[in-house]
Each structure stands twice: as structure tokens, then as C-alpha cells.
N, C-alpha and C positions, 0 to 999 in steps of 0.2 A: 484390141478392146472392142466392145460392142455398145458403147454409150453413144448412140447416134440419135439426133432429133429427126423425126420423120416429116416435119413440116417443110414448106418451101418458102424461104425468104421471109420478108417482113409480114406479108399478109397472113401467114400461118400463125403469127403470134401477136395479133392485135387484141386490145382489151375487149372483153365481152360484158363488161359491167353495164347495168341498166341505166346508170347515170353517172355524174361526176360531182365532186365536191367543189363548192365555191370557197373563196377565202372566208375563214371563220365558220364554215359549215362543214361538219365532218360526218360522213355516212355512218349509220348504225346498221350492222350486218344482219341480214336475214338469211336467205338461202345462200349456200356456198356459191361464191362467184358474183353475187349481186351486191351492189352498193346503193344504199338508199340516198337519194339526192336531197332529202329533207334535212336530216342531220341537225336538228335543233338542240339535241341533248348534250352535245360536246362542243368545246371550243378548241382553238389551236393549242392553247397552253396545256390542256389535258392530254392531247395527243403527243405533244413534245415531251411532256413528263414521262409518258409511257415509252416513247422512243429512247429517252435517256436510260430508262430502266433496262430496256432490251439490250442496248449497245454496251452497257456496263456489266451485263451478266457474264458469268464464266463461259457460257457457250459461245459468246461473240468476242471474248477478250483476246483470243488469238486469231481473229479473222478481220484484220483491218480493211480488206477489200469488201467484205460483206457489210461491215459497219458503214463504210462510205456509200455503198450501193443502197442500203436501206434508208439512210438519211436523205439521199438524193430523191428517191421516189416518194418519200413521205412529204418532203418540202415542196416538191413539184405538185403533188396532189393538193396540199393545203393552199397552194397558190392558184389552184384552179386549172392546172395544166396536166392533170393526171391522164386525161384521155389522149394526150399527145405523146405519152411515153413510148418510145420506139427503140428497137435494138440499136440503130445507128447512133441516136443521140446519147443513149446510155453508154455505148462503147467509147464515144468521144469524150463525153463529160465526166464519166466515172472512171473508166479504165484507160484513159489517156491514149486512145488510138487516134491515128491521124485521119484525114479526109478520105484516104484510100480504103478505109475499112468497108468490107462487103459482107453483110449478113448471110449472103448466099454461100460463101465459102468458109466462114468462121462461125463456130457455135459458141464462142466465148460467152456472150450475154445469156444465151439460153441455159448454158451449163451453170453459170453463176446464179441465175434466177432459180434454178432447181435446188441448188444448195441453200440459197436464202430461204426458200419456201420450207424446206425440211427443218432448218434451224428454228424458224419462227414457230412451226408446229410443235417442235419439241419444247421450246420455251413456253408457249401458251399452255401446254399440257401441265406445266409445273406451277402455274399461277394458283395460289391458294387464297390470297387475300382479296381478290376481286380487283377491278379497275378496267383499263382500256387494253384490249388485246389487238395487236396488229397482225394481220395475216396477208398472204399474197396468193389469191386464188389461181388455179391453173388456167393458163391461156391469157394472162394479162400481166402487165407490169405496174398496174395501179393497185396500191394496197387498200385493204378494207379495215376499218376500225370498229371494233365491237365492244360494247359495254358489258362487263361480266361482274357477277357477284362472286362471293367466296365459293370455292369448290367448282368454279368454272361454269356456273349457270349464267346464261344470257339474260340480261335485264329485259323484261317485256317492254316492247315498244308501245307506249300508251296510245298512239294515234296511227300506228301502222299495222301491217298484217303479221309481223313477226311475233311469235309466241315464245314461251319459255323453252329452253333447250335443256335436255337432261345432262347431268354431269358427264363429262367426257371420259371415255374408257381410258384414254391415255393418261389423264390426270390421276385416276385411281391407281393405275400401274405405277406411276411415278411416286405417289405417296407410299405405296407398298414397298417400292424399291428403297425409298429413303429410310423407312423404318428398318428394313433389313440391313441397310448400310450402317445405321446407328448401332444395331446389335453387333455387327461385325467389328466395328470400331471398338465398342466396349469389350467384347470378348477377346479381341486381339491386342488390346492395350496400345493402340496406335493413335497418335495425335496428328498434327500439322502436315498432312499430306495434301498437297494442293491439287485441286481438280484440273487446273489448266495444264499440268504436266501429264495427267492421266496415268499416274503410277499407283499401283497397289503396294501392299507390303509383302506380297508373295515373292519368293525368290526362285529363279530358275535353278533346278538341280537336274540330275540325270538319272534315268531309270536303267534297268539292266541292259537295255538295248542302246543306251547312249542318247536317248531323246530327252529334250528338255521338258520339264513339267514344273509345277510350283508347289511350295509348301510355305506355311507361315513361319518366318524366322526373322530375327532382328535385322534391321537394315542400317548400315553405318557409313558415314563419310568421314574421311580423314582430310582435314584442311591442311594446306601447305604449312609446314613448320617454319616459323619466321626467324630469319637470321638476325641476331641482335649484336653481333660482333662489329667492330669497326672496319673489318677487312671486307671490302666489296667482293673480293674473289671468293669469299665463302658463301655468297648468295646461293650458289648451286647446291650447297650442302643440305639446306632445309628441303628443297624440292626433291633431291635425290633420296634423302632419308624417308620422306613422305611416300615416295613411289615404292621404296623397298618395304616400308611398313604395310602399305596396302597389299602388296604381293604376299606378305606373310599372313595377313589376316584372311586373305581370300582362299587360302589353301585348305579347303574343307567345306563342309556343308552347314557349319554352325552359324554362319553369318552370311548375309548378302552385303557385299562390299562394293560401293560405288567406285568406278574406275578413276584413276588419277586425272585423266584428261577432262573429266567433268568437275571434280572437286577443285582442281587448280584454277578454275575460272573465277573462284571467289577470292583468290589471292591469299596471303598469309593472314589468317584470323580475321578476314574482312567479311562484312555483311551481317545483317540482322539474322538471328537464329531462325525466326519463323520463315524468312525468305529462303534461307539455305535449305531448311527442311522441306519447304514447298517445292523448290526447283529441283531438288535431288530426290525427293520422296523417301526421306530417311527418318528413323526413329531416334538415332543417336549420332553425335558428332564428336570427333576428337580434334582438339586444337592445341597449339603449343609453340615453343620457341626452341632454337638451337644456338649454342654459343661455343665457339672453339677458341681456347686460349692455350697456346703452346701445344703440348702433347695431350691435352685433356679436352673432352667434349662434354658439355652439359646440355641435357635435354629436359625441358619441363613439358608436361603433357596433362591435359584435362579431358575427362570423358563426361559428356553432357547429355542428359535426357532432354530432348528438344520439346517434349510435351509439357514438362514442368519447368524447364530451364534450370534444373538442379544438377549440380556437379555430383556425379557418382564417385569420382575420386580425382585427386590432383597429386601428381608426383613429380619429383625432380631427381634426375640421375646424373651422376658424374662418372665418366668412364674414360680410360686411356683411349687414345685414338686407335690403338690396335684392336680395340673391341667395338669399333664403330658399328659394324653390321650385326654383331651378336646383340647389341643393345636394342635394335628394332625388333628382333625376335622376342626379347624379354618384354618389350612393350606390348607386342601382339598377344602374348600369353596373358599379360595382366588385363588387357581389355576383354578378352574372351572370358576370363575368370569372373570379371565384374558383371558381365552380361549373362552368366550361366543361369541365373534365376528366370530369365525370359526365353531360354532356349527350350521351349516346350517341355519344361520340367526336367530336361536332361542335364547331366553334368557338362562341364566345359569340355569342348572337343579340343584335343591338343593341336597346336599350330606348328608349322614347319619351323625349323631352327634357322640359323644364320646361313649365309651363302657358303659355297664349298671351298672357301679359302680362309686361312688365318693370317695371310700376309697383308699387313696394313697398306702397303703401297699398291698392291693389287686391288684391294678393296676400294681405295680412293679412285684408281683409274676406272674401275668398273662403274662406280657412281657417276663419274664424269661422262662415261659412255652413255649411260641411261639418260643423263641430263640432256645431252646433245641430241640423242635419238628422239626424245620427247618433243623436240622443237618441230619435228615433222616437216623439215625442209631438206632439200638436196644437200646443202652444205652441212646441216646438222647430222644427217645420216653418214656422211663421209667423215666428219669429225668423230662421230660415235664409233665407227669402225676403227679409227686410229687409236682411240682410248681402249677399246676392247682388246685390240692387239697388244697394247702395252700391258694390260692386265694379264693376258695370257703369257706374255714374255716373262712376267714376274712370277707367275704360277701356272705352269703348263697344264695342270689338272683342274683348272677353274672352269667347271661345267657351265655356269651361268654366263660367263664372259663369252664362251663359244656361242651360246644360244643368242645373246644380245647381238653379237657380230653377224650371225646368220640372218637375224631379223632385218638388219640394215641392208645387207646384200639383197635380200628378197624384195624389199621395197624399192630399191634402186633398179633392179633388173628382173622383170617377169612378174612382179606383183606391183601394187600401187599404180604408178603412172608410166611404168616402163621407161625410165630415164636413161638406162644403158641397155645394150644388147643382152637379152636373156642368156645367150650362150657365154657371156662373160661373167655376169653376176650370179646366176643360179647355180652353176657348178661349185662356186666358192661357198654359196649358202649351204648347199647340200653337204659339202665336206665338213663345214663347221657344225651343222646340225647332227650329223652322224657322230662326231666327236663328243658333242654335248650329251647325247643320249647314251653313248658308251660309258661316260663318266657318271651320269646320273639320269636314270630312266624315269625319274619322278618329276621332271620339269614340264609343267603344263605348256609354257611358252614354246619349248623345243618341239613338243608333239604337234602343237598348232601350226608352227611354221614348217615342220616336216610335211604336214598335210597340204600346205600351200604349194610346196615344191612338187609333191606328188600330183596335185590337181593341175597346176598351171604349166609344169615343165616336163614331168615324167609321164603325164597322162595315165597315171596309175589310179583308177577310180576306186577300186576296193581298198587299196592302201591309204588313199586320202581319207576315206570315210572312217577307217579304223583309227587313224591319227586324230581326227577331229573329235571323235567320241572319247578317245583316251584322254585328250586334253581336258574336255569337259568333266570327265570322271574325276580327274585329279583336282581340278579347280573349277567348280560350278559357277563361280563369280568372275571368271575370266571372259570379259566381253568379247575380246578378239576371237576366241575360239568359237563362240556362237555366231559371230559375224562370218568367219571363214566357213563354218558349216552351212550357213545360209547360201554362200556362193556355190558350194558343192551341190546342194539340193536344187538350186536354180538350174545349174548346168545339167542335172539329171532329169529335169522336167517336173520335179516335185514342187509345185508352186505353193501349196499349203504349208509344206514343211519349211520352205525358204522363208515364208512370212513368219512362221512360228519362231524360227531361230533369229531372224532379224529383230523381231519384237523383244526377244529375250536379251539380245545384245544391247538394244537401246535402253531397256530397263536398268541395266547395269552401268550404262554410260550415257545418261539421259541428255547431257549437254554436248555430246560429241557431234560435230557437224557431219563428218563422213558417215557415222552410224545412222543418223537421222535420214540422210539422203539415200543410203542403202535401203532403209525401210520404205521410203517413197518409191524407189525403183521396184522393190519386191511387191508392194501393193499394186503398182501398175501392171506388173507381170501377172498378178493374180486377178486382174479385172476389178480392182477395188479403187476406182478413180476418186471417189469421195474421200476415202481415208487418205489417199495419197495427197490430195490437195490440202486437206486439213494439216497433215504433217509438214507439207511444204510451207504453209503460212506460219506454222509454229517455228520452223527452222529459220525462216526469213527474219523473224523477230530476234533470233539469237545473233544473226550476222547477215544483214541485207546485202553485204558486199561479197559474200562467199560465192565463188564461181559455181560451186555445186548447186546452190539454190537456183540460179538462173538455168543451169543445165537441167535440173529437175523440172522446172516449169516447161522447158522445151519438150521434154519427154511427155509430160502431162498433156500439153496442147497437141502434140503429135498423135498421141493415143486417141484424142477426141476428134481428130480430123481437122483441127484448126491450124492449117499449115502456116499462114502468115504470122499468127501469134507464136507458133513454135519457132519460126525463123527469128523473130524479134528476140525471143528469150535466149536462143543459142548465140545470137550476136552479142547479147549482153554477157553471156558466159565467156565468150572468147575475149571480149574487152576487159573483163574482170581479171583475167590471167590466173595462173595457178593450176590449170587443168591440163597443161602440156598439150598433146595433140588430140585428146579425146573430144572436147567440144568443137574443135575445128572439123573433125571427121563428121560429127553429127550435123553440124551446120551445112557442110558440103552436101550431105545426103538430103537434108531438108530442102536446100536450094534445088537439087536435081529433081526431087519428086514434085516440086512446085512448078517445074518447067523453066526455072531460072538457070539454064544451062551454062551461060557465061560465068555466072557467079560460082556455080559448082566447080567449073574448071579452074577458076581463080583460086579456090581453096585447095585444089589438087596441086597447083603450081606452088602454092605457099608451103604445103607439107613437104613437097620435094625439095624446096629450098632449105627448109629446116633440117631435113635429113642429111644435108651436106655438112652440118656443123654439130648435130646432136642426133641421138638415135630416135627414129620414128618408126613404129611398127608398120610393116607393109599392110597389115590388116586394115589400118585406117584408110589407106588408099583404096583397098578393095571395097570398102563400104560405099565410098563415093562413086566408084566405077559402077557398082551394081545399081545405085540410084539412077545413074545416067543410062542404064540399059546396055552398057558395054560389057558383055559377059566375058569375052576373051581377056580383056584387060583385068577384069575382076579376078578371074581364075589365075592369071599370071601373078597378081599380087598375093592371092591366097597361097600359091605355091611358095612364094618368097617368105610369107609368114610362117608356113610349115617348116621351111629350112631354118628359120630363126627361132623356132619353138615359141612363137608368139603366145602370150598367155590368153589372148582373147579367143583362140581356137577352141578352148575348152567349152565355150558356150555356143559353138557353131550350130548344134542341133536345135537350139532354142532362140537363135537370133532371127527376129522377124525380117530383118533386112534381106535375108537370103531365101525367103519363102518362095520367091518366083523361080528359083533355080534348083529346088530340092530334087526335082526329077532329072536334072542334068547328070549324065554318067560321071562327069568330072567331080561333081559335088559328092556323089555317093562314094567315089573312089577316095576322096579326101577324108571323109568321115571314117572310112574303114582304115586308112593309114593312121589316123589319130587314135583309132580304137574306141570311138564313141559308141555307146549302145544304140542299136538300131530300133 
């Protein structure tokens, strides 16, 4: 990354204002960067009212750090201490750093000030009704308060030198953009799309080359069907049928369908419709119930237009248990038919039918497998494998059960967090995928995981890209396929393409923690630090305890050269748990680069102890060794990673940790053995 501040320590960032505000006396802005000490026109209450308006605005709604930062510097200025605002005090008082914080080695406050300055400028450009504008001039941490009229004109200072200011160009652009947005909303018939999610109504689809682009089509979320039977063991049924219904709806380009991992966050039929629409960025919602009594299943379902709150239809279906999965296909066809009027004037696009089995016992085992797989835990994946095997035993030609089992094997070994040796899990995954595609070549999931195997285990780059493109072609709404394709493009050094696919994945699964963190990572890879930090803050609001959020902050601070802040974030990621060895490796590397050799070697010992009871990729040890400058040990670990077919080696060409050894003959030899493009 190249976001470096050129100044040297505190002195390079001291206020340059001409004066400072006393209590109850607020400066009226004149020239940029100047604060008028007189300030008779405003009082504290007016400034605090403006402050509340800023911090409540959509642009600050997902930035608790910036809200805290802004309130602090405004209150300090009102109290007459604006001239004393320094990096150190802000770091300690606002960002909770301890007394060891050193502005010479950490750019934390400077980076956050730059972000705050940009957000304030954007907000001020949108003010149309006049009032008090708060800005933060370059080179100071003391804010300036300016009285404005409608259209952004500065009120003339009757006793001072400041004259009227012409309407700001940024404001005119914002007004034009707002008018254009209204036109788009009216033309596209879209309502309730929340600005804070940043989602449009366009859906990712695929062109002839397999690349994602957008078109305006209806966007739908299926909320988990609520189990209303007395049997608690049937709770899985609603979730599993919801997942299957989403899969059926997503097969084709007639709808953009929000992934189950996002829609299930609202629970069964929970949440106000406007909040659901806003958080997921949807135009329509399906909700309903499921009841199993004996050999009969009853499903009620409602299709709702979220803009009007009107039910487009409500139906009840009674079917024998043997028709369980064919029922979700019927529901999918009914939904698409009801929405055909808004599919760009086209007729309804046929959706896929039921799964590849008519055996009711196999169907139920398959649903249980999906239910446990969706838990996204090691035990859930292992239980999922057992149920998928049971489904296959009952129907050996059940293609989707093979695909589901392969996905579990992939995540356990060689994909995800590498919980088992790739040499154990990935061949089993490959065998199951081959069988799934032999039985049914039209399964998007099977092609996506075939691509993962080709990327992370076979090192078949051309085959991986073909598989990812084929998956997206079959199901443009399959978020995982876009996610996997972003991995591939990153490994090939296509940073812009990786961002494009990561954004497409997040649009389809906006509340997925892993997909949001992947987008953070791809932004950082593409030198988009501001976008990465905004996405981190948004994701932190979803789940502040998620290990990946802290890991993402560690990567962000590392890219900014703020080593101690990066270390603190990686330490929190390790403490949060759930990331297996990944955050430990990054923490060890960060320790090493900061000169904390003993701590880095402690992390190495810890990983080696873990490896005695569970699989730990040797690649993680190589990362720490390279940080310590121990090249021989690093290459020994990389050779062990090669022997184990470690998934991380697919990114060896773009891993910045190894930049210092790229000219080493051993590195060139390793990349040639892997077959990475030169």
C-alpha cells in the first residue's frame, strides 16, 4: 500500500489556525484553514445541534470511530482546548491507545483525520437548508464552524473580512446526483433500499466471457420458514426448505436472490419489513410457515412488495412428505410467475425443478446435511458429511448430495481454514464432485467447488477459471461462485477483477461476515484503504466479536505502516478464536517485523504445539520465519507446504510477505513446481 504520511511526528501535524475558540465563542470560517477568534454569531448550542445532525447522517451511521473522533474534537474546541489537540491525546482519549503510543511509528490518528475530513466535506456539500457547517482543515485537528445559507453560501461576516462564498461545486453535483437517483428509483420501481448498506437494485449476471456485470431485475429475500409444529426436531425443516427454495429461485437470471446466510439473520418471519428491505437491499420478500403432521407437510407462503407492503399472493400447500422437495420447486415457479410483470417486460423465466431424487428418506437426509453444513462449524461440516452419505446410500444417483458432501470436505481440508490435511480431505472432495457432475452437469455449486479444488489443490489455473465462470453462468445469484472467482483473480494478480467479483458476492449475501471481510481484503490488495476501512466498520457493527473483523483491522493497519496498531488488532483476532491458525501466523509475522523477536518465536512454538493435535499448514510457519529473516527455515516450511498441497501456495505470487525473497532461486523453483504464471 502507498498511503503514507510524509510528515515527521507531532510537529508536522500541529494546528495552523489563526486563533482558537473560547467557551461559548465559535469561530466563523473565512479562508480555508483559518478560524476567526471573534465568533460572536454562534453559541455552543448551535454547534452541538449541527454536530448531532452530522453524526446522525447516513454517511456517519456506520462509522462509530469517526463519530467519536468528531465529537471529541468539537467538544475540546468549544471548551477552549482546540489548540492543544495533538495526535497523542487523540489516540489515548478517542482510540483507547495506552501511554506507549508513539505518533512517530503509528499513523492511526492521521489516517482517521483524513477519513473524517473527507466525510465532513461530503456531508457539507449535501447541505441545502443552510445552518452550521463543521469542517476540518488540512494540517490541524481543530475544527472550523461556518454559518451557511441555503445552497451552501457562506453568511457574510458583518464585522470581519470574510465575504460571500459562491455555491460550492460539490453541492451542485450532489443535487444533480440526487435528482438522477430519484429518476432511477421512479423508473426502476424500487423502494426501501437503505443507503447504509450501499446496495443498488442491479444484479450481477454473466456475459459471454463469464464476467459479472449488472442489469436491473427484481431482488428478493426468502425469510426462514417458521416451524409451527410441536416437534422441536422439525425446526431444521423450515431452514432447510428455505435454503432449497432460495437455490431454486437463484437458478437463472430472472431474479437477484439474497443468499440464505444473509436472510436467515432475521429469523423466521422476524423484523420490520422496511428494515429487512434496507439491510438486504431487496424489492420483494417471501415469508411463511411449515407444519409437518404425520406423512403430510403444509407450507404457507406470502410474497410481499416491500415498497407498498402489499401481498402479491398468499398460498397454502398440503403435500405428502414424499413430495417435500418438489414443493419448493413449485413455490419457486409461483414466485417467478408473480414477479414476471417486473422482469423488464419479459415473461417468467422457468426455474429448476426439484432435486435429483424421488426417495423421501434421501430427501430428508439431504435437507439435514444442508442444515448442518450451514452452521459453518467443524462439527457441522462433519455431521453434514454423515447425512449426505446417508442420502447417497439411499439413492446412489443423488447428484446434489454428492455436491453437498464435496463442499463439506473442501471446507475442512484445503479450503476455508484447513482444519484437516488437504491430502486427506481434497481427494475425497474431488471424487464426490466428479460424481456430482457426471450425474448432473447443471449444478452451480458443483462447478464452483470443482473450481476450488482446481485452484487450491490441483493448481489447474485454466480449469479453475472455466469452472467458476460456468458456475456463474448457471446461477448468477450464487454468491459463493463470485467469492471463489475473486480468490482466483487475486491469485492471478488481477486486483480490479478480484474487487469486482468480491463486490458482486457481497451484494448477493450482504450480511455474510466472511464475504464482507473478503471484500475488505480485496480492497486492501487493490490499494483502496478508505473503502476497506469503511467496510470494516460496517462489518464490525454486524458482529464486533467476529475474529475476522479484528484480523481485517490488523491487515488494514499493517498496510498503513501502523505496526503496533496492527499487532493489537491481530492479538484481538487470536483472542476471539475461530480463525484457527491464520491470525496466529499474521500476529507472529507482525511481531517479527516490529522487532519483537521473542514474541514471534513464541507464536512459532504455539503453532508447532497445535500441529501435534490438529492439522496446521506449514505455510503459516513459513510466514513467521520469513518475517524473522530466517530464509532457510522459511523455505523448509514452504517445501513442507508444497508436499501437503497447502491451499495458500496458490497465492504465493501475490503474497507480500515473500517480496524480499522473490529473487531467491529457491522461490523461483517453488513457483515453477506449483505452475504459477511468471
